[in-house]
C-alpha positions, 0 to 999 in steps of 0.5 A: 414897367412901360413908358409912354412915348409922347412924341408920336403924331396923332393916330399913333401910339408908343411905349417902351417896356422894361424890366418885367411887364406886369398885369398893372402896368396895362391897367395903369398905363397902357390900357388907359392910353390905347383906350383914349388913342382907339376912341379918337381914330378909326386907324391905329398904328402902334410902336412897341419897343422892348428896351434891353432890360425887358426881362418878361411879361407875367401871365397877366400882362399877356392876357390883357395884350391879347384882349386889347388886341382882339376887342380892337381887331379892325383898328390896327393898321400898323404895328412895329415891334422893336426887339431882340428877345428871340421868343418874342420874334418867334411868337409874333412869326407864329401868329402874324396871321391872326395880327391885323394890319401891317407888322414888323419886327425890328431889331433893336439897333433899327429903333430909328428905322421903326419909328420912321415906318410907323409914322410914315405916311400910306403913299410912301 
């Protein structure tokens, strides 16, 4: 399941993943919200928190995530991923070279710092 964080400023989108994330979650929730934000802003920042009860992502969701990232590769300004899931941390480190913009991975206990970083001004 994916929940949208509505309290983000313009140009920043936030999501929390809980339980098993499916292709349907991407199609019904994440992709429509991302499409809206990407259409309205030249550069976008994304906060993605994998909640403590996150249990994984089905192959369809992983494929939709990959497609979305590639389709808008020049628009990603910053990506903050909040997780203690080791395979996610490893995958982000391994594929960092193909992820545009700044990417930071934060431990679950550092979600406040992650939110501060994702919205801070470029001059900071």
